[in-house]
N, C-alpha and C positions, 0 to 999 in steps of 0.2 A: 742818827739818820739825817742825811742832808737831802732836802727837797730841791729838785731842779725845776724851775718854772720858766718856760720859754714861750713867748708869743710869736707866732709866725703865720704868714699867709702862704697858702699852697696854690698850686695851679688849679684852674677851674676843675671841680669834681663832677659837674653835671653834664659833661660832654658825652656824646654818643660812644658807647663801648664798641670797639671793633676788634674782633679776634681773627688775626691773620694766620693763614696756613702758608706753607712755603714749598715751592717747586724749584729744586736745584738740580745740579748735574748728578747728584747722588740718586735722584728720583727719575732720571732719564732725560733731563733737559740737555740739549746739545751744547749750550754755551750760556754763561751767566749774565751776558749783556743783551737785554731785550730791546729791539728796535721797532717792532710792529706787532700789533695785537688785533685779532678779529674773531668774533663769534659767528659761525655760519648758521644756516637755517636749521641744521640738526643739533645745534647747541654745542658743537665742538669748538674749542678754543684753538685757533691757529696762532702760533708764536713764531715771529721772525726774529732771529738773533744774528749776532755777528759771525756765527759759524753753524748755520743750518736752519731748516724749517722744521717746526714741531707741531704735532696735533695732540691735544690734551683733552681728556674727558672727565677730569676730576679725580682720576685714579692712575691711569696709564698714559705715558707720554711716548709717542712714536715719532721718530726723526726721519726726515727726508733730507739727504745731504749728498753733495757731490763728493765722490771718492775717486781713487785711481781706477777702480773697477767700474763705477757707475758715473759716466760723464754726460750721457745724452739727455737733453731736455730737462734735466733737473734744474730748478732755479739756483742762481749763484748762492754761495754760502752766506754772504753778507746781505741780509734782507733789508729793504727800505720801506715797503708798504704792501698791504694785502687788502683787496676789495673783492666783492662778490657780485656776480651778475644775477639776473632774474631766474636763470636755470639752476642756480646753486653752484655754478663753477667759479673757481677762484682765479683772479688775475694777480700775479705776484711779481713785484718789482725787486730788483737786486742791483748790486754794483757790477754785475756781469751780464745780465740779460733780462728779458721780459718773457714770462711763460704763463700759460693757462693750465689750470688743473681741472681735468674732467672728472667730476665726482663719480659719474656712472661707471666709468671704466677704470678709475683709480690710476690714471696716467697723466703725465705732463706733456704739453706740446709747446714748442718754441715759436714765438712770434718772429716771422721773417720779414725784414725790411730791405728795400732796394738801395737805400742810401749807403754810401761807402762807410760812413762813420758808425753805421748800425749793423755791422756784420758780426762782430764778436766783441766781448768784453766792454760793453757800454753800460753806463749808469741809467737806471730807469726808475720812475716813480709814478705808478698809475694812481689817479685820484678821483675820476668821475666818469659816469656813463650817462649820456644825455638821452632825450626822448627818441632820438633817431638811432639808438644803440651805438652811437659813436663813443669810442674810448678816448678820454682826455688823459694824456700821459706826458711826463717829463722824460726826454730822451737825450742824453749826452749834450746838455747845455741849452736845449730848446724845449718848449712845450708844443705838442702836436695834438691834433684831433685825428684819430685813426678810424677810418670807415671799415667795419668788419666785413662788409659785403664785397667791395671792390679792392680791399687791402690798400687803399690810398691814404697817404699821410699828408695832412694839411698843417702847415706851420702856423702857430698862433702868436707866440712871443718868445723873445730871448731874455726877457726880464724875470729871471728866476735863478735861484741857487739850488734847485733840486728838491724843494719841499713845498707842497701846496695845501691849502685849506679851502674846503667847499662850503658855500653858504646855504645850500639846500639839499634835500634828499635826491637820490638818483632818479633818472628818467624824467627829468624836466628840462626846460630850456635854460642853459647856463649863460648868464649875462655878466657875471663877474665872479672873481675868485681872488684868493690871497696867495701870494708867493713869498717865500722866505728868501732874504738876501744874505750875503755874508754878514752884514749888519742891517738891522731893520727889516721892513717888509715892503712889498709892492701890492698895491690894489690894482688888479688887472681888470679893466672894463672891456666887455665884448659886445660887438654889434654886427649883426648879419654874418656871424661866424668868423669875424676878424677882430683883432685887438683895436679898441678905440683909444685907450689910454692906459698908462701905467704910472700910478702915483706913488711916490716914495715916502716912507715914514721911518724916522729914527736911523737914517743913514748919514754918513759924513757929507754926502752931496745934497742932502735934503735941506730945503729952506723953510720947511714947515715948522720946525722946532729946533731947539738946541740940544735935545737929548739924543745921544747915540747909544744904541743898545742892540746886542744880539738877541734875537727872538727865537725861542725854542718851540713854543706852542701857542695856539690861538683858540679862544672860544668866541664864536660869532653870536652875540646876543640878539642882534637885529641888523638890518641893512645899514644902520647908522652908528651902531655901538659895538666895539670890540674890547675883549679882555685879553691881554697879551702876557705870556710868561716869558720873562727875559732876565738878562744878567743884572739889570738894575732893580728888579722886583716885579711885582704885579702891576701892569700898566692898564689903565682905563683910557681908551681912545675914542673920541667923538669924531666920526667921519664927516659930519656936516661942517663943523668949524675947525677941525684939526686939533682941538684942545685935548690935553691928556692929564692924567693924574697918576702918581706912583705910590704904591703901598709896599713897604719893604721892612716893616718892623712889627713884632708881636711880643708883648711883655718884655722879656729880657733879650729877645732875639733881634739883632739889628742887621741891616744890609743883607736882607734875604735875597738869594739868587734863585729865581723861579725857573723851573725846567719843564713842567707839564701842567696842564689845566684840563678840568672836566666839570660839567654841570652836575650838581647833586640832583637826582631825579625828584621832581615834584616839590622841590623846596628852593627858596631863594638863596642858595648856597653854592659855592664853588669849592671843589677839591683843587688844591694847589700843591704840586710836587716841587721840591727844592733840591738844591745841591748842598747837602750838609745839614739841613735843618729839618729833615723829615717831611711829613705830610701835614699841611695846614688846611683849615676850613675857613673860608672867607664868606662873611655875611654880606649879601648884595644890598640889603636894606640899610644896615648901619655902616656899610663899607668899612668893616674892620675884620681883622683875623680874630676868630672866636675860639678855635680849638687847635690843638697841636698834638700830633702823634709822632713819636720818635722811637728809635731802637732802644730797648732796655735789655741789658745783658741777661738779667735774671728772669725775664718774662718771655717764654717761648712764643707767645701769641702777639708780641709786638712786631713791628716791621723789621726786616732783616738788616737794613742799614738806612742811612739818612739821605742817600742820593737817589732820587726817583727820576727815572728817564721818561717813563710812559705811564699814563693813566687811561684806563678803559673801563666803561660801565655798560653792561648789557641791559636788555629789556627786562630781565628778572632781578635787577638791582645787585648783580654780582659785580664787585669792584676788584679790578686787576691792576696791580702795580708792577711795572718793570723796575727792579732795583739794580742799579748799576753795579756789576761785578758779583751779584748775589743771586740773580735769577728772578723768579716771579713770586710775588706775594698776592694772596687773594682772600676775599671774605665776601659776606653778603650784608648789605646795609640794613636789612630787616631781620637778620638772624638773631641778634642779641635781644632777649626779652628780660634779662636780669642785668641791669647796669652794675658795673663794678665800682667800688669805692675803697679807699685806703689801699692803694696799689703800691707795688714795690718801687714805682717811680717816685712816689712821695715818701714812703717809709720802707726802709730795707727790712725791718721787722714788722710784717703785717699779719702775723699769726695771732688771730683775734681769739681771746678767751672769754670775754663777756661784753655785752652791749646793754647800755642803759640810756633811756631818754629822761632827761632831767630838765623840765620846763622847755626852753627853746634851744637846749643843747643836746648833743648826742655824744655819749662817752663810749669809747672803744678801748677795752683793756687788752693788752698784748702779752705775749708769753715772756718776752725779755726786755721790752722797751717801755714799760709803764703804761699810762693812760693817755690816749689821744682824745682831746676834747674838741669837737667840731660844732659849727653852727647848725641850724635846723636841717639844712639840706646837704651837709657835708661838703659844701663848696669852699669852706675856709677852715683852716686849723686855728682854733682859738688859743690852745695851750697844750703843752705836753707835761704831764706830771709823772713823778717817780721814774724819770728817764734811766734806762739801763737796768730796771728792776722788773721782775715778772709779777703779774697780777693774777690771782686765783678767782676772786669773787668780788662782785659789786652788788650790795644789798641796799635797796632804797628804804629809808626809815621815814618816820613822821617828819613833817615840816621840810620835806625835800632834802633831809640829811642823808648821807650815803656812808655805809660801812664798807671799808675796803680791806680785803685780806690779801696780803702779798704772798708770793710764792715761798718766801723765806719764813713764813709763819707770823710776821708782824701784822698788826691791825692799825688802821687809821680811820678817823671819823671826819668826814667832810661836813662842816657846818655851813649850810647854804646861806643863812642870813649874814654870816661873817665872811663868806667866800674864803674859808680857811680850812686847811687840812691839819687835824690834831692827831698826834701819835697816841695810841692807847696801850696801856700796860696790860698784858693778858695774865689773868689769874685763874688757875684751875684748882678745883677742890681736891682734897687728899685722895679721893677715889681714882683719880687719873694716874696712870702708871706710865711714866716716860713721855716721849713726844706724842702729841695729840694730832691725829689726822681728822680734819673736819670735812665730812663728805657733803653736807648740805646745811643751809640755814633757812628756816621757815618762819614767817610772821604769822601769828595767830591773833586776830583782833587788832587793836590799835597799838598796844604797847608790849605785846608778848612776843619774844623771839626765842626760838628753840634751835638747837644744833644737833644734827645726826653725826655721832662720832664713833670711832672704833671701840669705845668703852661704854656706849649707850647713848641715851637721849639726855641732853643737858639744857638747862635753862640759861639763857644768855642775858646778862644785865650790863648796861653801859652806865657808869656813874658819872657824876659831875666832876669827880676828881681825876677824870681821864683814865679810867680803868675799864676793862671789859672782863667780866667774871663768868666762868662756866661752872655750873653746879649740876652734877649728875642727879637725875630724879630717881627716887626709890621705887615708886609704884610701876611705871612702865618697864623699867629695866629688870626688875625681879621676875616679871611674868614672861620674859623672853628667854628662850633656851640659850641662845648665843647673842649677847648684847652688842655685837658689832653692827651698828645700825647704818644702813647705806642710804635710805630714802624715807622721808615722811610724806605721805600722800593724803592730802586733805579731801574728804568726801562730803557730800551734802549731809545736813542734820547733825553737826557736831561730831562727826565720825572721822577717825584717822586710821589709815593703814600704815603700819610700821614694817618696813622691809629690812630684814637682816641680810648681811652681805652674802649674796648668792645662795640663800637657803630658803627662807619662808617669809610669809606676811602674817601679821597679827592685827586684829581689829580692836581698836580702843574707842571708847566714848570720852570726849574731852569737854568738860564744862568748868568754867572758872579756873582754867589752867590745871585742872585735876584730871589725870588719866585713869580711866576705869577699864580694866581688861575684859573683853567679851569672849573672844575665841580665836584660835588659830585658823586661818582661812586656806591658803593655797601654798604649794611649794613653788619657789621661784629660783630656779637654777640659772639666774641671769642678773645683770645689773640694770637698774631702772634709771633712765636719764631724762625723763619728762613724762608728764601726764596731762590728760584732758578728760573732763567729765561732761558728757552730753546726754541729758535725759537720764535714763537708767543704766547707761553704759559707761564704763571706764576704759579709756584708751591709754596704753602704756608704751612709751618709746623705750625699748630695752635692747640689750646686746643680742637678744635672740630674735629681734624683729619688732614690728608694730603689733601689739596684742590687744584683743578686745575682750572685756569681761562684762558680765551682767552683774551690776552692783547688788541686786537682790539675791543672786545665786552665785556668790563668789567661789563657792566650792566646785562649781562646774568647770569643765575644761575650757580653756581659753580658745579664741579664734585667731589664727595667724592671718594678718592682713597684708603685711609687707615682709618679705624675707630678706632683711638686710640689717646690719648693725646700726640701730637708730641712736642718734646722739642728742636730738632735741625735738621738741614738739610744741605746736601752738595752734590755736583755732582762729579762723577769720570770722568776719561778721555774719557769715552764713553757716557757721558751725561746721565748716569743712576743715580738714587737717592739713597742716604743712609740716613735713618731717625732714629734719636734717639727718643724714646718714654718712657713713664712710664710703658711700658709693653713689653720691649725687643727692639731689633734693627731690622729695616726693610730694605729690598732692593727692589727697584721698578724699573723694566725695562721699560723705557719710550717708546720703540718701540714695544715690545711684550705685554706691559701692564699687566705684571705678577708681583706677589709679593712673596717674601720669608721672613719668620719671623725667627729670630734667638733668642735663649734663653740662659739661664745660662748653659744648658747642652752642648752648643756649645762653652763655654768658656767665655761668657760675664761676665764682672765684677759684674753685677747684672742685674735685669730687669729694673732698673730705671736709666735713663740718665738725666743729668742736663741741664738746659736751655742754649742754645747756645754753649754748651761745645763740639764742634767738629771742627777739623782742618785738612787741607790737608798738610801733612808734605813734600810730594813730589808727583810726578806724579803717583807713585805706592804705596803710603803709606797714610793711613788715620788714625787719632787718634780720639777716642771718649771717653769722660769721664763721670763718674756717681758717685754714692754714695759709690762705693767700688773700686775705682781705674780707670785705663785706659786700653783700648784695642787698639792695633795698628795692622793694617792688610793691606794686599795687596788686593784691590778689585777684581783684575783679577784672583787671586788664591784662592779666598774665595768661595769654592764649598761646599754645604751642605754635611755633612758626612752621608753616607748611610750604615748602618750596615746590614749584610746579616743575615736573620732570617727565620725560618720556624715554624709557629704556631703548637702546639701539643695539642692533646686531652688528658686531664689529669683526667677527671672524667666522668662517665656515670651513670645516675640514670634512672631506669625504674619504672614508677608509683611512683615517688618521693622517691624511696629507692635505695641504692647503688646496682649496678648490678655486680654480681660476676661471672656469667657464661662466660663472655667474657675474663676472665683473667685480665691482666694488660690493663688499658684503653690506655696506650701509644702505645701498639702493636696491639690493636684491629683493624682489617681492615674490619670486617663484623659482623653485628648483625643479628641473626635469631630469631625472636620473635613470641610468640603466639598472637592471635587476641586481647586478653585482656591485653597484655603488650604494650599499645599504647600511653602512655604519656612518652615521652623521654626527658631527661634533659642532655645536653652535656656541660661540662665545658672545656674551652681551655685556654692555656697560649700563650702569644705573643712571649715568649722565647727571650726577649730582656733585656740585662743587662745595657743598657744605658738610655733609656727613655721608659720603658715598658708601662707606663700609657697613653702615647700619640701615641703609635704604632698603625697604622691603619690596621685593619683586616677586610676582606670581607668574608661573609659567605652566603651559599645558601643551602637549602634543596630541591634539584631537585626532582620533582614528587609530592611534597607537596605544596611548594610555591616557584615558580621559580624566584622570585625577589632576587636580590643581595643586601644585607644589609651591610653597613659599620659601624663598631664599633671601639672604641679605647681601647687599653689595653686588659687585661684579661677579660673574660666574661663567663657567664653561660646562656645557651639558653634552653628554655623550649618549647617543641612542644606537646601540649595537644591533646588527643583524635584523634590521627592520624588514618585514615582509613587503611584497609588492602591494601598492595601493596608493590612495590619495590621503594626505594628512594636512592639517593646519597647525603650524607652530605659532604660539601667541605668548608674548611677554607683556605684563601689565604692571604699572607702577601703582602700588596700593594707596599711596597718599593722594595722587592726582587722578588716578584711574585712566591715565593715558596709556596707550598700548601700541605695540608694533606686531604686525601679522605677516607671516610668510607661508605661502602655499608650497607644499612639497609633493611631487609625484614620483614614485618609484615604479617604472614600467615593468610589467611582468615579462619573463623570458618568453621566447617564441612558443615554447611548449605549453605556455599558459594562455596564449592568445586565443581569442574566440575562433579565429579561422583555423588555427591548428587543432584545437579541440574538436571543432566541427568535422574537420577532415579525418581525425582519428575515429570519431564516432561512426562516420560513414564507412571508413575502412573496416572497422570492427563489424559493422552490420554486414558488409559484403563478405568479409571472411567468415562470419557466422553462417551466412546463407550458403557459402561454398562448403563449409564444414558439414552443415546439415545435409546438403546435397550428397556429399561424399559418404556421409554416415548412412543415409537412406539407401544409397547405392550399395554400400558394403552390407547393410542389413538384408537387402534383397538378395545379394550374392550368397550371404550366409543361409538365407532361407532356401535358396536353390540348392546350395551344398547340402543342407540338412535333408532336403527332399531327395536329393540323389543318394545320400547315405541311407535314408529310409528305404528307398527303392532297392539299393544294394543289399541292405539287411533283409528286406522282404525276399529278394532273390535267394539270398543265403538260407533264409528260413525255409523257403519252398524246396531248395535243393536238399536241405537236411531232412525235411519231411519226406521228400521223394526218396532219399536214400534210406530213411527208416522204413518207408512202405516197401521199397524194393528189397532191402536186405532182410527185413524181418517179416513183414506181412506177405510179401511176394514169395519169399523163400518157403514159408509155411504152406501157402496155398499150392506152390509148385511141387513141393514134396508130397502133399496130399494127392495131387493130380497124378504124379508118376507112380505113386504107390497103388492107386486105383487101376491105372492102365497095366501095370505089371502083374497084378495078382488075379486070382480067380474070384470074380465078383460073386458068383453064386455061392461058392464055398465060404467066402468071407461073410456073406449075408447070413448063411445058415449057422455058421459058428458064432455069429455076433461080433466078430472081430472088426467088421467094417463099421458098425455103429460106434464101437469103442474108439477105434482109431480116428474116425471122422470127427467124433466129439472132441477128442484131444486136440487135433490140429485146428479145428474151428475155434475152440476156446483160446488156444494160443494166439491165433490170428486176431480174434476179438480183443484180447488183452493188449496186443501191440497197437491195434487201431485205437483202442480207448486211451492208451498212454499218449499217442500222437495227438489225439484230439484235446487231451488235457493240456499238453504242452502248448498247443495253439491258443486255446482260451479255456482255462480251467473253469468249470461250471461253479465250483465252490467259491471262487473269487468273486464272480458276478453276483452270486446269491447271498453269501455270508460274509464277504469282506476279506481283507488282507490277512488278518491274524489266523482265522480258521483255515484259509487256503495254505498258509505257511505250515500250519500244523499237519494238514493232509499231506503236503509235499514231503515234509521231513519224516512223517510216519511211514509213507510208502517206501521211501529210500531206506529207512531203518529196517524194514521187513526183508530187504535184500541181503542184509547182514554183511555188506561190503564196507560199511563205515557207520559210525554212530554220530547222530546230529542232536545237539542240545539247543532247544529254543526257549528263550525267556522273554515274556511279554508283560510281566507284572506292572511295570512302570509306564505302560502305554495306555493313553485314554483319549488321544486326539482323533479328530475326524478328518480324513484325507479325501482328496478328490480321486475320482476313478482313475485318472491318468497317473496320479502319484502312486496309487496302490498297485496298478499294473506294472509301472516302472520298477518299484521296489521288488515286486514278485519276480519279474524277469531278471533283475540284477542278482537276486538270491539264487535263482536257477543257474545263471551263468557262473556265479562263484562256486556253487556246489559242483557243477559239471567239471569246471576247471580243476577243483580240488581232487575229485574222484579220478579224473583222467591223468593229471600230471603231478599231483603233490605227494602221492603215496602216504596220505595222512590217515590216521585212525579215528580222529575226532574233529568235529566241527561244532563251534559255539556261536549261536546267533542270539543277540539281545536287541530289543527294540523298546525305546522309551520316548516319552514326550516331556519336554522341560523348557520353560521360558519361551513359549511360542515357537519351539523347535521340535522336530522329530529326529532322533538320532538312532541309526541302526549300526550296531557293532557286529562285525563278522570276523572270526578267528579260526584258524586251523593249525594243527601241529605237524604239518607236512614239512617238506624239505625246502620250501621257499624258492625264490628266484630273484634275479636282478631286474627290478621293475623298470628302471630307466633304460637298461640295455636290451630288454626283451623285445622281440619283434611283435608288433601289434597284430595279433590274429583276430579271428572272428569274435572270440569271447570277450577280450578286453575292449575292442572297438565297440561291441554291442553295449557293454556296460557304460562306457563313456558317452555313447549316444543317448542312452536313457537318462544319464545324469544331466546332460545339457538340455534334454527335452523338458525336464521338470524343474530346471534352474536350481539344482541341488549342488552340493559340494561333496567331493570324495577325497579321502586321504588314505593312501595305501602304504603300509609300512611292512616291507619284506626284504629279505636278503637271503642268499644261499645258506641253507642249514638251519634257519631260524623261523620257519613257518611264515604265516601271513596274517596281517591284521588290517582290516579295512573299516573306515569310519565314514558313514554317509550321513550328511546333515541337510535337512530341509527346513528353510525358514517359512513358517506358516503365515507371517504378516510381512507386508512390503515395508521397506525402510522409510521412516518418516523424513521428509525433506523440510528443514527449517527455513522459513522465509523471513528475511530481515527487512522490516519496513523502515 
């Protein structure tokens, strides 16, 4: 084995970690060369490129661009600068025109100037708005002050090449500014609205100094001190005495060409963009470049390329870089809370398998490139050992010696006192069969080392003759059902848990290196990669998650705390847990029982951490390694970064079509819609430039669905078929609690308006009154008609009675009279014939008279009721022997009113009379019953029947129907020629109940 030992110094490792995201043409950017950047009041980033204007919200990029179809008022495609006025409207300069963007209406308007050179296709660069609302702008070779009220242009100077830098915020009195020339700069002094002087620096014609340099960008530190980014480097210029100093080298980088500059927020640092050298950080105190960020092919979070044209930092510390030919890179300066070390920029193989702190050194074992040994803060690489070899384990022994297991199975001992790596010959006892996989090594006490192997537990001894011997132990291995030991877990009180590979755990007592089996504890269908004991609880980092056991009750079911494949586990000084997984780094608070998950957006080397690759460097430093390097952090200062954001409504659709009546969706505070505009779709943005897809947003449509719903990232919400009414739509950022509110009114249709409903009610009342009037009038007419019918029926009754008296009673009396007048009275008296004949005629007359009286008002009906009267009626008719009537009243027990009894009696009379006169029947069947608050009278005969609907309504049928109506009864007559007659009469004894709905 050949050891390769190399001492080298690396680039500074303690620099601020910046994780850049990238906006390119693939994500919607109109052009990869950025010329202007501006964040507006609503936190939208406006990007001016060489081929169109873009609006970016962290997720979506919208382009405003001149095309063959769209030519009017859109800014030219080559943008120069973007500024914002106090109303939130944008003033946009280009190489073709000057326009204003009205945010409320989402429209552009063109500035119109009277000068001949400013009619079309002129270069513009707006740069300031003073306290009088005058716009300061470069137009086609000159700088003007434009009065927005009277549209007047006032020429200020011609000393400029189209790019200006302002020394103070907007809406103040501007008394000087800086203009860029073809070479160098002008310091333009203003007095009483006119140019007082224009001083040249770094120009061929300048006498101030011998340096000639093109200047790309300027940072104005004060009225007397400027920092210039130019082709000669970073230039410090003193305006009082005209002296300057150039800074253009950093470590191995020479002749730096600076292209952009910006102040680091709240720190004495400058960001400096370069042409070809990436992004540099310059310390204003030491006046040296201290950090360097460049493009790394294998690192997706590095800058896209090394030519930086623009640097822009907003109030939330979001850093935006315009990368020439690649688009926009952006990050947040406070986002990373886990600094990265051992990056691919330093080591192509930064897949870390073990971390060990040895005195003032930090050892990082890699998968394929040996051990990287660093100084205490990883700022310098001290050496690389076992280059091109993989490392499995680093085990610290007594006296700071280190046992190293290589991936190929070889072992080395690092002797600290001699600073030397000694190869060890591995010797395995005869019980080992074939190649040995060592899963774990555990120190017990000062000098005892044990190994968990696939053949069982082995005692490990390192001898002075440079051998390492593995001897399988008899006692623990024979007590284990399957001796493929995966993990040894040390517990308090000389106890050890031995876990066999994916099967079970066994509890042993260990004293003086002697294992005593106690009992089998729990089933473990998982691999264990780390453990922590806190009080009476055992925490295991396993492939099934973070599990919690009660040491006193190990047989009880475990508690799952984190559902992820855990690879490493360590406790901090407050006995909280840090867990490496294959899905990020977790923090678990053992007292509050809360969990925080960290991801690559927080600076993690990757989402995947390697097994057992975690180490406590000191009380306030923990190192954790994975497939892309190392993170070192202070657990007490690791607080999740919370960016302040406010979600914005970015689109509104009504009935699935864009809604233009509200103007710009961003400024819409209220929607007033018709009743048929009731399907509303609202799109909103989380307005997050760090992790927009995971930003939690809460929304609610109050009045429609009062539930609060949480979504992540941008979303589009559709509310179909909303009823008329007033609603409040609200979206809230859960992290910052900032919210956006919009009132929505869906007007009711005219038939739901109060005036229409009132009119309908009044109309219904009037109609009801009219209907009632007509009904009462009809009722009165019906009463008059019934009265007329009764009068007619009475006339008919009188006529019938008169006919009966005339035909029967009158005939009898008339016969008796003629008989007396014609005969010999004396002889008739003597013979007794007169008495006999008189008695006969008088009896017949009395019989006729009695029947007539009975027909008018039967005495039995008044005295004894309906049933007895019907029996008398049928009995008298049966005596005549002209027809047989059968009467059945067994099922009748109801009490009827006099009018009802009289009507039923008369109906029976009429039916019997009609049967006798017209039906030629032999039998009549009458049945009367009472059932369910009803009285039913059934009448049948076996006569010849008739056509009921075609028959002429004579006195009998009309009289029957009149009586039916009089007592509000129902009659059903079933008859036809040759089949007799059946009549059913029904009287409801109780009025119908009317249900009232309250």
